All heavy atoms as TSV, in Angstrom:
chain	resi	resn	atom	element	x	y	z
A	1	MET	N	N	-0.856	-31.161	122.433
A	1	MET	CA	C	-0.781	-31.166	123.871
A	1	MET	C	C	0.315	-32.126	124.325
A	1	MET	O	O	1.058	-31.822	125.284
A	1	MET	CB	C	-2.171	-31.592	124.444
A	1	MET	CG	C	-2.230	-31.505	125.914
A	1	MET	SD	S	-2.080	-29.812	126.468
A	1	MET	CE	C	-2.239	-29.997	128.199
A	2	ALA	N	N	0.446	-33.269	123.684
A	2	ALA	CA	C	1.498	-34.198	124.062
A	2	ALA	C	C	2.894	-33.612	123.864
A	2	ALA	O	O	3.760	-33.759	124.727
A	2	ALA	CB	C	1.369	-35.471	123.242
A	3	LEU	N	N	3.077	-32.923	122.765
A	3	LEU	CA	C	4.365	-32.301	122.517
A	3	LEU	C	C	4.634	-31.196	123.526
A	3	LEU	O	O	5.760	-31.018	123.998
A	3	LEU	CB	C	4.413	-31.711	121.079
A	3	LEU	CG	C	5.708	-31.113	120.636
A	3	LEU	CD1	C	6.859	-32.079	120.765
A	3	LEU	CD2	C	5.595	-30.595	119.219
A	4	TYR	N	N	3.627	-30.411	123.874
A	4	TYR	CA	C	3.761	-29.379	124.899
A	4	TYR	C	C	4.223	-30.002	126.190
A	4	TYR	O	O	5.162	-29.475	126.818
A	4	TYR	CB	C	2.431	-28.628	125.091
A	4	TYR	CG	C	2.447	-27.777	126.351
A	4	TYR	CD1	C	3.080	-26.548	126.282
A	4	TYR	CD2	C	1.891	-28.211	127.541
A	4	TYR	CE1	C	3.139	-25.746	127.462
A	4	TYR	CE2	C	1.966	-27.418	128.670
A	4	TYR	CZ	C	2.553	-26.189	128.632
A	4	TYR	OH	O	2.612	-25.430	129.748
A	5	CYS	N	N	3.599	-31.090	126.627
A	5	CYS	CA	C	3.980	-31.734	127.898
A	5	CYS	C	C	5.428	-32.220	127.874
A	5	CYS	O	O	6.141	-32.072	128.841
A	5	CYS	CB	C	3.005	-32.883	128.216
A	5	CYS	SG	S	1.325	-32.350	128.514
A	6	ALA	N	N	5.801	-32.815	126.732
A	6	ALA	CA	C	7.170	-33.316	126.617
A	6	ALA	C	C	8.168	-32.172	126.664
A	6	ALA	O	O	9.258	-32.267	127.233
A	6	ALA	CB	C	7.310	-34.101	125.300
A	7	LEU	N	N	7.839	-31.042	126.009
A	7	LEU	CA	C	8.710	-29.899	125.984
A	7	LEU	C	C	8.751	-29.145	127.345
A	7	LEU	O	O	9.746	-28.536	127.700
A	7	LEU	CB	C	8.330	-28.936	124.892
A	7	LEU	CG	C	8.556	-29.440	123.458
A	7	LEU	CD1	C	7.969	-28.458	122.421
A	7	LEU	CD2	C	10.029	-29.687	123.179
A	8	LYS	N	N	7.638	-29.213	128.036
A	8	LYS	CA	C	7.529	-28.535	129.365
A	8	LYS	C	C	8.438	-29.235	130.394
A	8	LYS	O	O	9.015	-28.582	131.242
A	8	LYS	CB	C	6.073	-28.536	129.794
A	8	LYS	CG	C	5.795	-27.968	131.147
A	8	LYS	CD	C	5.762	-26.459	131.081
A	8	LYS	CE	C	5.304	-25.941	132.454
A	8	LYS	NZ	N	5.801	-24.621	132.739
A	9	GLU	N	N	8.501	-30.529	130.345
A	9	GLU	CA	C	9.288	-31.336	131.301
A	9	GLU	C	C	10.235	-32.277	130.522
A	9	GLU	O	O	10.110	-33.498	130.591
A	9	GLU	CB	C	8.371	-32.163	132.192
A	9	GLU	CG	C	7.434	-31.335	133.055
A	9	GLU	CD	C	8.142	-30.552	134.158
A	9	GLU	OE1	O	9.314	-30.816	134.413
A	9	GLU	OE2	O	7.519	-29.652	134.692
A	10	PRO	N	N	11.208	-31.720	129.780
A	10	PRO	CA	C	12.016	-32.556	128.885
A	10	PRO	C	C	12.945	-33.549	129.559
A	10	PRO	O	O	13.368	-34.526	128.961
A	10	PRO	CB	C	12.826	-31.524	128.082
A	10	PRO	CG	C	12.885	-30.341	128.987
A	10	PRO	CD	C	11.577	-30.307	129.729
A	11	GLU	N	N	13.257	-33.351	130.836
A	11	GLU	CA	C	14.185	-34.229	131.523
A	11	GLU	C	C	13.531	-35.114	132.590
A	11	GLU	O	O	14.231	-35.829	133.328
A	11	GLU	CB	C	15.308	-33.418	132.166
A	11	GLU	CG	C	16.115	-32.586	131.174
A	11	GLU	CD	C	16.772	-33.420	130.083
A	11	GLU	OE1	O	17.224	-34.521	130.361
A	11	GLU	OE2	O	16.804	-32.925	128.937
A	12	ASP	N	N	12.181	-35.030	132.670
A	12	ASP	CA	C	11.494	-35.805	133.739
A	12	ASP	C	C	10.317	-36.559	133.139
A	12	ASP	O	O	9.242	-35.990	132.897
A	12	ASP	CB	C	11.016	-34.867	134.816
A	12	ASP	CG	C	10.565	-35.601	136.076
A	12	ASP	OD1	O	9.984	-36.685	135.960
A	12	ASP	OD2	O	10.823	-35.045	137.178
A	13	PHE	N	N	10.515	-37.855	132.849
A	13	PHE	CA	C	9.482	-38.703	132.245
A	13	PHE	C	C	8.200	-38.626	133.028
A	13	PHE	O	O	7.111	-38.421	132.471
A	13	PHE	CB	C	10.018	-40.145	132.177
A	13	PHE	CG	C	9.157	-41.063	131.379
A	13	PHE	CD1	C	9.442	-41.284	130.055
A	13	PHE	CD2	C	8.077	-41.698	131.940
A	13	PHE	CE1	C	8.639	-42.150	129.305
A	13	PHE	CE2	C	7.279	-42.543	131.216
A	13	PHE	CZ	C	7.564	-42.791	129.851
A	14	GLU	N	N	8.272	-38.823	134.357
A	14	GLU	CA	C	7.077	-38.906	135.178
A	14	GLU	C	C	6.315	-37.561	135.160
A	14	GLU	O	O	5.086	-37.587	135.006
A	14	GLU	CB	C	7.493	-39.265	136.603
A	14	GLU	CG	C	6.279	-39.483	137.516
A	14	GLU	CD	C	6.656	-40.075	138.860
A	14	GLU	OE1	O	7.832	-40.388	139.092
A	14	GLU	OE2	O	5.744	-40.213	139.681
A	15	LYS	N	N	6.962	-36.452	135.330
A	15	LYS	CA	C	6.296	-35.185	135.359
A	15	LYS	C	C	5.582	-34.905	133.998
A	15	LYS	O	O	4.468	-34.409	133.980
A	15	LYS	CB	C	7.270	-34.060	135.673
A	15	LYS	CG	C	7.619	-33.971	137.102
A	15	LYS	CD	C	8.512	-32.741	137.386
A	15	LYS	CE	C	8.935	-32.676	138.807
A	15	LYS	NZ	N	9.836	-31.516	139.058
A	16	ALA	N	N	6.252	-35.240	132.918
A	16	ALA	CA	C	5.696	-35.015	131.587
A	16	ALA	C	C	4.403	-35.854	131.418
A	16	ALA	O	O	3.391	-35.350	130.943
A	16	ALA	CB	C	6.696	-35.337	130.500
A	17	LEU	N	N	4.458	-37.110	131.821
A	17	LEU	CA	C	3.282	-38.005	131.687
A	17	LEU	C	C	2.147	-37.583	132.567
A	17	LEU	O	O	0.982	-37.604	132.178
A	17	LEU	CB	C	3.651	-39.434	131.981
A	17	LEU	CG	C	3.951	-40.334	130.797
A	17	LEU	CD1	C	2.712	-40.692	130.030
A	17	LEU	CD2	C	5.005	-39.830	129.893
A	18	LEU	N	N	2.467	-37.218	133.817
A	18	LEU	CA	C	1.427	-36.747	134.716
A	18	LEU	C	C	0.734	-35.502	134.189
A	18	LEU	O	O	-0.492	-35.330	134.301
A	18	LEU	CB	C	1.982	-36.524	136.109
A	18	LEU	CG	C	2.391	-37.812	136.855
A	18	LEU	CD1	C	3.089	-37.464	138.185
A	18	LEU	CD2	C	1.179	-38.724	137.078
A	19	LEU	N	N	1.508	-34.593	133.605
A	19	LEU	CA	C	0.972	-33.402	133.008
A	19	LEU	C	C	0.066	-33.770	131.821
A	19	LEU	O	O	-1.018	-33.209	131.660
A	19	LEU	CB	C	2.102	-32.472	132.545
A	19	LEU	CG	C	1.730	-31.118	131.960
A	19	LEU	CD1	C	1.017	-30.276	133.013
A	19	LEU	CD2	C	2.996	-30.419	131.476
A	20	ALA	N	N	0.457	-34.737	131.040
A	20	ALA	CA	C	-0.301	-35.139	129.857
A	20	ALA	C	C	-1.624	-35.806	130.196
A	20	ALA	O	O	-2.612	-35.596	129.527
A	20	ALA	CB	C	0.553	-36.113	129.012
A	21	VAL	N	N	-1.686	-36.602	131.248
A	21	VAL	CA	C	-2.920	-37.335	131.538
A	21	VAL	C	C	-3.849	-36.619	132.509
A	21	VAL	O	O	-4.951	-37.066	132.706
A	21	VAL	CB	C	-2.599	-38.754	132.063
A	21	VAL	CG1	C	-1.821	-39.584	131.061
A	21	VAL	CG2	C	-1.888	-38.705	133.412
A	22	ASN	N	N	-3.402	-35.492	133.050
A	22	ASN	CA	C	-4.246	-34.758	133.982
A	22	ASN	C	C	-4.716	-33.426	133.386
A	22	ASN	O	O	-4.471	-32.382	133.951
A	22	ASN	CB	C	-3.475	-34.513	135.316
A	22	ASN	CG	C	-3.342	-35.782	136.104
A	22	ASN	OD1	O	-4.326	-36.373	136.478
A	22	ASN	ND2	N	-2.114	-36.181	136.365
A	23	HIS	N	N	-5.354	-33.542	132.290
A	23	HIS	CA	C	-5.951	-32.344	131.667
A	23	HIS	C	C	-7.333	-32.752	131.121
A	23	HIS	O	O	-7.632	-33.910	130.960
A	23	HIS	CB	C	-5.054	-31.799	130.567
A	23	HIS	CG	C	-5.162	-32.558	129.250
A	23	HIS	ND1	N	-4.608	-33.771	129.074
A	23	HIS	CD2	C	-5.774	-32.201	128.124
A	23	HIS	CE1	C	-4.853	-34.183	127.838
A	23	HIS	NE2	N	-5.579	-33.269	127.242
A	24	ASP	N	N	-8.135	-31.737	130.862
A	24	ASP	CA	C	-9.461	-32.006	130.262
A	24	ASP	C	C	-9.257	-32.316	128.796
A	24	ASP	O	O	-8.514	-31.636	128.075
A	24	ASP	CB	C	-10.372	-30.768	130.390
A	24	ASP	CG	C	-10.753	-30.509	131.846
A	24	ASP	OD1	O	-10.752	-31.445	132.633
A	24	ASP	OD2	O	-11.038	-29.324	132.153
A	25	GLY	N	N	-9.917	-33.332	128.347
A	25	GLY	CA	C	-9.768	-33.717	126.923
A	25	GLY	C	C	-9.359	-35.184	126.816
A	25	GLY	O	O	-9.561	-35.987	127.722
A	26	ASN	N	N	-8.772	-35.532	125.711
A	26	ASN	CA	C	-8.355	-36.909	125.422
A	26	ASN	C	C	-7.056	-37.210	126.149
A	26	ASN	O	O	-5.993	-37.357	125.544
A	26	ASN	CB	C	-8.188	-37.085	123.927
A	26	ASN	CG	C	-7.835	-38.482	123.527
A	26	ASN	OD1	O	-7.802	-39.390	124.362
A	26	ASN	ND2	N	-7.548	-38.706	122.277
A	27	SER	N	N	-7.160	-37.316	127.449
A	27	SER	CA	C	-5.941	-37.500	128.225
A	27	SER	C	C	-5.250	-38.852	127.995
A	27	SER	O	O	-4.035	-38.951	128.068
A	27	SER	CB	C	-6.204	-37.327	129.697
A	27	SER	OG	O	-7.193	-38.226	130.162
A	28	GLY	N	N	-6.014	-39.861	127.667
A	28	GLY	CA	C	-5.400	-41.161	127.387
A	28	GLY	C	C	-4.545	-41.122	126.119
A	28	GLY	O	O	-3.428	-41.636	126.116
A	29	GLY	N	N	-5.109	-40.553	125.067
A	29	GLY	CA	C	-4.335	-40.443	123.827
A	29	GLY	C	C	-3.148	-39.546	123.939
A	29	GLY	O	O	-2.068	-39.829	123.466
A	30	VAL	N	N	-3.330	-38.418	124.639
A	30	VAL	CA	C	-2.236	-37.457	124.857
A	30	VAL	C	C	-1.165	-38.119	125.703
A	30	VAL	O	O	0.045	-37.983	125.398
A	30	VAL	CB	C	-2.741	-36.156	125.510
A	30	VAL	CG1	C	-1.592	-35.248	125.888
A	30	VAL	CG2	C	-3.685	-35.428	124.592
A	31	GLY	N	N	-1.529	-38.870	126.723
A	31	GLY	CA	C	-0.554	-39.540	127.556
A	31	GLY	C	C	0.246	-40.612	126.749
A	31	GLY	O	O	1.435	-40.740	126.922
A	32	ALA	N	N	-0.469	-41.333	125.911
A	32	ALA	CA	C	0.239	-42.353	125.090
A	32	ALA	C	C	1.248	-41.718	124.149
A	32	ALA	O	O	2.368	-42.187	124.031
A	32	ALA	CB	C	-0.805	-43.168	124.292
A	33	ILE	N	N	0.854	-40.644	123.510
A	33	ILE	CA	C	1.762	-39.966	122.576
A	33	ILE	C	C	2.945	-39.332	123.332
A	33	ILE	O	O	4.109	-39.462	122.919
A	33	ILE	CB	C	1.012	-38.943	121.727
A	33	ILE	CG1	C	-0.004	-39.651	120.817
A	33	ILE	CG2	C	1.963	-38.076	120.905
A	33	ILE	CD1	C	-0.986	-38.737	120.149
A	34	CYS	N	N	2.634	-38.702	124.438
A	34	CYS	CA	C	3.691	-38.093	125.255
A	34	CYS	C	C	4.665	-39.161	125.740
A	34	CYS	O	O	5.853	-38.942	125.733
A	34	CYS	CB	C	3.063	-37.312	126.399
A	34	CYS	SG	S	4.268	-36.454	127.433
A	35	GLY	N	N	4.154	-40.268	126.186
A	35	GLY	CA	C	4.998	-41.357	126.652
A	35	GLY	C	C	5.911	-41.886	125.542
A	35	GLY	O	O	7.092	-42.201	125.816
A	36	ASN	N	N	5.424	-41.954	124.341
A	36	ASN	CA	C	6.247	-42.356	123.246
A	36	ASN	C	C	7.341	-41.351	122.928
A	36	ASN	O	O	8.504	-41.704	122.675
A	36	ASN	CB	C	5.416	-42.595	121.961
A	36	ASN	CG	C	4.728	-43.936	122.006
A	36	ASN	OD1	O	5.368	-44.944	121.900
A	36	ASN	ND2	N	3.417	-43.927	122.172
A	37	ILE	N	N	6.985	-40.073	122.951
A	37	ILE	CA	C	7.980	-39.018	122.741
A	37	ILE	C	C	9.048	-39.064	123.788
A	37	ILE	O	O	10.254	-39.060	123.511
A	37	ILE	CB	C	7.312	-37.649	122.722
A	37	ILE	CG1	C	6.386	-37.502	121.502
A	37	ILE	CG2	C	8.352	-36.536	122.724
A	37	ILE	CD1	C	5.489	-36.261	121.545
A	38	MET	N	N	8.623	-39.137	125.080
A	38	MET	CA	C	9.583	-39.119	126.150
A	38	MET	C	C	10.458	-40.381	126.162
A	38	MET	O	O	11.634	-40.336	126.455
A	38	MET	CB	C	8.860	-38.957	127.490
A	38	MET	CG	C	8.135	-37.640	127.673
A	38	MET	SD	S	9.234	-36.212	127.565
A	38	MET	CE	C	10.168	-36.384	129.067
A	39	GLY	N	N	9.862	-41.517	125.869
A	39	GLY	CA	C	10.580	-42.779	125.793
A	39	GLY	C	C	11.631	-42.749	124.691
A	39	GLY	O	O	12.777	-43.199	124.877
A	40	ALA	N	N	11.289	-42.189	123.557
A	40	ALA	CA	C	12.247	-42.075	122.458
A	40	ALA	C	C	13.352	-41.099	122.789
A	40	ALA	O	O	14.529	-41.301	122.432
A	40	ALA	CB	C	11.539	-41.649	121.196
A	41	TYR	N	N	13.023	-40.040	123.505
A	41	TYR	CA	C	14.018	-39.009	123.833
A	41	TYR	C	C	14.931	-39.432	125.022
A	41	TYR	O	O	16.138	-39.306	124.929
A	41	TYR	CB	C	13.277	-37.687	124.152
A	41	TYR	CG	C	14.204	-36.557	124.561
A	41	TYR	CD1	C	15.121	-36.022	123.683
A	41	TYR	CD2	C	14.182	-36.041	125.854
A	41	TYR	CE1	C	15.982	-35.012	124.047
A	41	TYR	CE2	C	15.023	-35.015	126.241
A	41	TYR	CZ	C	15.912	-34.500	125.327
A	41	TYR	OH	O	16.768	-33.483	125.691
A	42	LEU	N	N	14.311	-39.905	126.103
A	42	LEU	CA	C	15.076	-40.228	127.306
A	42	LEU	C	C	15.564	-41.681	127.374
A	42	LEU	O	O	16.490	-42.008	128.091
A	42	LEU	CB	C	14.264	-39.889	128.535
A	42	LEU	CG	C	13.916	-38.448	128.739
A	42	LEU	CD1	C	12.997	-38.290	129.957
A	42	LEU	CD2	C	15.146	-37.606	128.945
A	43	GLY	N	N	14.805	-42.568	126.714
A	43	GLY	CA	C	15.136	-44.007	126.828
A	43	GLY	C	C	14.321	-44.679	127.889
A	43	GLY	O	O	13.779	-44.040	128.803
A	44	SER	N	N	14.263	-45.975	127.823
A	44	SER	CA	C	13.368	-46.766	128.722
A	44	SER	C	C	13.872	-46.754	130.167
A	44	SER	O	O	13.061	-47.008	131.071
A	44	SER	CB	C	13.225	-48.166	128.205
A	44	SER	OG	O	14.486	-48.813	128.228
A	45	LEU	N	N	15.147	-46.480	130.395
A	45	LEU	CA	C	15.644	-46.472	131.756
A	45	LEU	C	C	15.075	-45.323	132.597
A	45	LEU	O	O	15.171	-45.360	133.826
A	45	LEU	CB	C	17.175	-46.430	131.779
A	45	LEU	CG	C	17.853	-47.663	131.167
A	45	LEU	CD1	C	19.336	-47.475	131.185
A	45	LEU	CD2	C	17.448	-48.924	131.923
A	46	GLU	N	N	14.507	-44.336	131.969
A	46	GLU	CA	C	13.924	-43.212	132.688
A	46	GLU	C	C	12.469	-43.431	133.111
A	46	GLU	O	O	11.887	-42.615	133.819
A	46	GLU	CB	C	14.015	-41.926	131.847
A	46	GLU	CG	C	15.441	-41.463	131.637
A	46	GLU	CD	C	16.142	-41.159	132.943
A	46	GLU	OE1	O	15.549	-40.482	133.807
A	46	GLU	OE2	O	17.341	-41.534	133.076
A	47	ILE	N	N	11.873	-44.524	132.666
A	47	ILE	CA	C	10.495	-44.851	133.073
A	47	ILE	C	C	10.579	-45.325	134.515
A	47	ILE	O	O	11.385	-46.222	134.858
A	47	ILE	CB	C	9.896	-45.936	132.180
A	47	ILE	CG1	C	9.842	-45.494	130.743
A	47	ILE	CG2	C	8.502	-46.293	132.679
A	47	ILE	CD1	C	9.443	-46.539	129.767
A	48	PRO	N	N	9.774	-44.733	135.423
A	48	PRO	CA	C	9.853	-45.141	136.850
A	48	PRO	C	C	9.630	-46.662	137.014
A	48	PRO	O	O	8.695	-47.236	136.456
A	48	PRO	CB	C	8.715	-44.350	137.481
A	48	PRO	CG	C	8.521	-43.161	136.582
A	48	PRO	CD	C	8.819	-43.671	135.203
A	49	PHE	N	N	10.495	-47.289	137.788
A	49	PHE	CA	C	10.425	-48.745	137.972
A	49	PHE	C	C	9.074	-49.142	138.596
A	49	PHE	O	O	8.531	-50.196	138.230
A	49	PHE	CB	C	11.568	-49.227	138.862
A	49	PHE	CG	C	11.510	-50.722	139.092
A	49	PHE	CD1	C	11.884	-51.583	138.072
A	49	PHE	CD2	C	11.087	-51.253	140.292
A	49	PHE	CE1	C	11.822	-52.968	138.236
A	49	PHE	CE2	C	11.016	-52.603	140.500
A	49	PHE	CZ	C	11.386	-53.468	139.451
A	50	ARG	N	N	8.524	-48.344	139.496
A	50	ARG	CA	C	7.264	-48.717	140.092
A	50	ARG	C	C	6.109	-48.763	139.077
A	50	ARG	O	O	5.125	-49.439	139.307
A	50	ARG	CB	C	6.926	-47.760	141.242
A	50	ARG	CG	C	6.653	-46.339	140.839
A	50	ARG	CD	C	6.345	-45.461	142.103
A	50	ARG	NE	N	5.930	-44.157	141.732
A	50	ARG	CZ	C	6.715	-43.197	141.328
A	50	ARG	NH1	N	8.029	-43.395	141.232
A	50	ARG	NH2	N	6.241	-42.008	141.006
A	51	TRP	N	N	6.271	-48.074	137.958
A	51	TRP	CA	C	5.289	-48.222	136.863
A	51	TRP	C	C	5.535	-49.485	136.116
A	51	TRP	O	O	4.590	-50.174	135.754
A	51	TRP	CB	C	5.402	-47.025	135.900
A	51	TRP	CG	C	4.962	-45.696	136.455
A	51	TRP	CD1	C	4.537	-45.443	137.755
A	51	TRP	CD2	C	4.924	-44.467	135.749
A	51	TRP	NE1	N	4.253	-44.113	137.874
A	51	TRP	CE2	C	4.496	-43.495	136.679
A	51	TRP	CE3	C	5.277	-44.086	134.491
A	51	TRP	CZ2	C	4.319	-42.160	136.327
A	51	TRP	CZ3	C	5.096	-42.751	134.146
A	51	TRP	CH2	C	4.636	-41.834	135.017
A	52	LEU	N	N	6.794	-49.811	135.831
A	52	LEU	CA	C	7.115	-50.967	135.068
A	52	LEU	C	C	6.788	-52.290	135.781
A	52	LEU	O	O	6.370	-53.244	135.141
A	52	LEU	CB	C	8.590	-50.965	134.682
A	52	LEU	CG	C	9.016	-49.871	133.716
A	52	LEU	CD1	C	10.537	-49.891	133.529
A	52	LEU	CD2	C	8.310	-49.997	132.377
A	53	GLU	N	N	6.973	-52.334	137.082
A	53	GLU	CA	C	6.759	-53.563	137.814
A	53	GLU	C	C	5.268	-53.952	137.832
A	53	GLU	O	O	4.983	-55.118	138.029
A	53	GLU	CB	C	7.292	-53.474	139.235
A	53	GLU	CG	C	6.588	-52.531	140.151
A	53	GLU	CD	C	7.249	-52.402	141.504
A	53	GLU	OE1	O	8.146	-53.186	141.826
A	53	GLU	OE2	O	6.858	-51.503	142.246
A	54	LYS	N	N	4.380	-53.050	137.540
A	54	LYS	CA	C	2.954	-53.345	137.493
A	54	LYS	C	C	2.492	-53.691	136.073
A	54	LYS	O	O	1.328	-54.044	135.879
A	54	LYS	CB	C	2.148	-52.129	138.003
A	54	LYS	CG	C	2.401	-51.844	139.479
A	54	LYS	CD	C	1.626	-50.633	139.919
A	54	LYS	CE	C	1.984	-50.312	141.381
A	54	LYS	NZ	N	1.292	-49.122	141.856
A	55	LEU	N	N	3.347	-53.539	135.108
A	55	LEU	CA	C	3.012	-53.707	133.709
A	55	LEU	C	C	3.003	-55.199	133.346
A	55	LEU	O	O	3.957	-55.923	133.624
A	55	LEU	CB	C	4.027	-52.964	132.837
A	55	LEU	CG	C	3.828	-53.003	131.347
A	55	LEU	CD1	C	2.537	-52.235	131.021
A	55	LEU	CD2	C	4.984	-52.304	130.676
A	56	GLU	N	N	1.919	-55.629	132.729
A	56	GLU	CA	C	1.798	-57.007	132.301
A	56	GLU	C	C	2.763	-57.262	131.153
A	56	GLU	O	O	2.879	-56.445	130.223
A	56	GLU	CB	C	0.365	-57.287	131.871
A	56	GLU	CG	C	0.055	-58.716	131.573
A	56	GLU	CD	C	-1.404	-58.988	131.276
A	56	GLU	OE1	O	-2.258	-58.132	131.676
A	56	GLU	OE2	O	-1.703	-59.967	130.637
A	57	LEU	N	N	3.460	-58.346	131.176
A	57	LEU	CA	C	4.455	-58.748	130.143
A	57	LEU	C	C	5.589	-57.721	130.021
A	57	LEU	O	O	6.172	-57.535	128.931
A	57	LEU	CB	C	3.757	-58.919	128.804
A	57	LEU	CG	C	2.654	-59.995	128.745
A	57	LEU	CD1	C	1.976	-59.976	127.403
A	57	LEU	CD2	C	3.216	-61.365	129.019
A	58	ALA	N	N	5.976	-57.099	131.106
A	58	ALA	CA	C	7.026	-56.085	131.096
A	58	ALA	C	C	8.364	-56.617	130.523
A	58	ALA	O	O	9.005	-55.926	129.732
A	58	ALA	CB	C	7.249	-55.509	132.487
A	59	GLU	N	N	8.731	-57.819	130.900
A	59	GLU	CA	C	9.986	-58.408	130.436
A	59	GLU	C	C	9.969	-58.614	128.955
A	59	GLU	O	O	10.937	-58.273	128.229
A	59	GLU	CB	C	10.268	-59.720	131.164
A	59	GLU	CG	C	11.629	-60.302	130.817
A	59	GLU	CD	C	11.949	-61.556	131.588
A	59	GLU	OE1	O	11.348	-61.806	132.650
A	59	GLU	OE2	O	12.786	-62.304	131.092
A	60	LEU	N	N	8.873	-59.120	128.437
A	60	LEU	CA	C	8.746	-59.334	126.970
A	60	LEU	C	C	8.812	-58.024	126.194
A	60	LEU	O	O	9.470	-57.931	125.178
A	60	LEU	CB	C	7.427	-60.056	126.673
A	60	LEU	CG	C	7.146	-60.357	125.203
A	60	LEU	CD1	C	8.189	-61.335	124.665
A	60	LEU	CD2	C	5.756	-60.949	125.077
A	61	LEU	N	N	8.141	-57.009	126.733
A	61	LEU	CA	C	8.198	-55.695	126.100
A	61	LEU	C	C	9.599	-55.102	126.122
A	61	LEU	O	O	10.055	-54.500	125.150
A	61	LEU	CB	C	7.216	-54.728	126.777
A	61	LEU	CG	C	5.744	-55.068	126.572
A	61	LEU	CD1	C	4.882	-54.177	127.482
A	61	LEU	CD2	C	5.332	-54.902	125.124
A	62	SER	N	N	10.316	-55.316	127.187
A	62	SER	CA	C	11.671	-54.816	127.330
A	62	SER	C	C	12.589	-55.484	126.330
A	62	SER	O	O	13.417	-54.858	125.653
A	62	SER	CB	C	12.178	-55.036	128.739
A	62	SER	OG	O	13.499	-54.584	128.871
A	63	ILE	N	N	12.476	-56.772	126.197
A	63	ILE	CA	C	13.284	-57.528	125.217
A	63	ILE	C	C	12.971	-57.066	123.807
A	63	ILE	O	O	13.883	-56.844	123.001
A	63	ILE	CB	C	13.026	-59.056	125.376
A	63	ILE	CG1	C	13.593	-59.568	126.703
A	63	ILE	CG2	C	13.669	-59.805	124.193
A	63	ILE	CD1	C	13.163	-60.950	127.061
A	64	GLY	N	N	11.706	-56.890	123.476
A	64	GLY	CA	C	11.317	-56.420	122.170
A	64	GLY	C	C	11.842	-55.028	121.895
A	64	GLY	O	O	12.336	-54.739	120.789
A	65	GLY	N	N	11.796	-54.157	122.884
A	65	GLY	CA	C	12.334	-52.782	122.717
A	65	GLY	C	C	13.828	-52.789	122.515
A	65	GLY	O	O	14.374	-52.069	121.689
A	66	ASP	N	N	14.557	-53.651	123.246
A	66	ASP	CA	C	15.992	-53.769	123.080
A	66	ASP	C	C	16.359	-54.262	121.688
A	66	ASP	O	O	17.299	-53.778	121.072
A	66	ASP	CB	C	16.574	-54.714	124.168
A	66	ASP	CG	C	16.529	-54.091	125.566
A	66	ASP	OD1	O	16.385	-52.852	125.660
A	66	ASP	OD2	O	16.681	-54.844	126.509
A	67	ARG	N	N	15.604	-55.236	121.201
A	67	ARG	CA	C	15.877	-55.779	119.862
A	67	ARG	C	C	15.616	-54.703	118.792
A	67	ARG	O	O	16.373	-54.615	117.817
A	67	ARG	CB	C	15.046	-57.004	119.605
A	67	ARG	CG	C	15.487	-58.203	120.393
A	67	ARG	CD	C	14.699	-59.411	120.046
A	67	ARG	NE	N	15.167	-60.559	120.827
A	67	ARG	CZ	C	14.500	-61.696	120.929
A	67	ARG	NH1	N	13.352	-61.861	120.314
A	67	ARG	NH2	N	14.993	-62.681	121.656
A	68	LEU	N	N	14.567	-53.974	118.962
A	68	LEU	CA	C	14.242	-52.889	118.006
A	68	LEU	C	C	15.341	-51.863	118.029
A	68	LEU	O	O	15.797	-51.359	116.966
A	68	LEU	CB	C	12.903	-52.222	118.376
A	68	LEU	CG	C	12.455	-51.107	117.455
A	68	LEU	CD1	C	12.271	-51.614	116.027
A	68	LEU	CD2	C	11.141	-50.547	117.979
A	69	LEU	N	N	15.860	-51.505	119.184
A	69	LEU	CA	C	16.935	-50.549	119.292
A	69	LEU	C	C	18.203	-51.011	118.617
A	69	LEU	O	O	18.897	-50.256	117.937
A	69	LEU	CB	C	17.212	-50.254	120.774
A	69	LEU	CG	C	18.193	-49.134	121.089
A	69	LEU	CD1	C	17.715	-47.818	120.475
A	69	LEU	CD2	C	18.382	-48.976	122.563
A	70	GLU	N	N	18.498	-52.310	118.724
A	70	GLU	CA	C	19.665	-52.854	118.070
A	70	GLU	C	C	19.531	-52.737	116.533
A	70	GLU	O	O	20.548	-52.432	115.862
A	70	GLU	CB	C	19.835	-54.347	118.381
A	70	GLU	CG	C	20.294	-54.588	119.824
A	70	GLU	CD	C	20.326	-56.044	120.181
A	70	GLU	OE1	O	20.194	-56.892	119.266
A	70	GLU	OE2	O	20.463	-56.361	121.377
A	71	VAL	N	N	18.356	-52.927	116.007
A	71	VAL	CA	C	18.136	-52.829	114.545
A	71	VAL	C	C	18.331	-51.394	114.084
A	71	VAL	O	O	18.893	-51.141	113.044
A	71	VAL	CB	C	16.729	-53.343	114.190
A	71	VAL	CG1	C	16.441	-53.091	112.719
A	71	VAL	CG2	C	16.632	-54.853	114.483
A	72	VAL	N	N	17.831	-50.441	114.884
A	72	VAL	CA	C	17.927	-49.026	114.487
A	72	VAL	C	C	19.327	-48.539	114.515
A	72	VAL	O	O	19.730	-47.686	113.733
A	72	VAL	CB	C	16.972	-48.205	115.411
A	72	VAL	CG1	C	17.115	-46.722	115.130
A	72	VAL	CG2	C	15.547	-48.644	115.259
A	73	LYS	N	N	20.126	-48.942	115.498
A	73	LYS	CA	C	21.519	-48.506	115.619
A	73	LYS	C	C	22.289	-49.070	114.496
A	73	LYS	O	O	23.059	-48.911	113.846
A	73	LYS	CB	C	22.107	-48.895	116.960
A	73	LYS	CG	C	21.551	-48.116	118.086
A	73	LYS	CD	C	22.266	-48.510	119.366
A	73	LYS	CE	C	21.781	-47.661	120.538
A	73	LYS	NZ	N	22.455	-47.936	121.735
């Protein structure tokens, strides 16, 4: 289901996630997996800022993500 949502809305992080979490079933797990797929595909800059500003420890997570990306490149 997560892959379906990512493929259904490949260029829109928000639409893919909303599709993933608004279905009957394990919407939390599907949303988490879909978010990982979309984040890996589109990058963190495509995550809506209004979502990030509410996230606890957002700056720390961003720094960790940037460091991980440097290692992978």
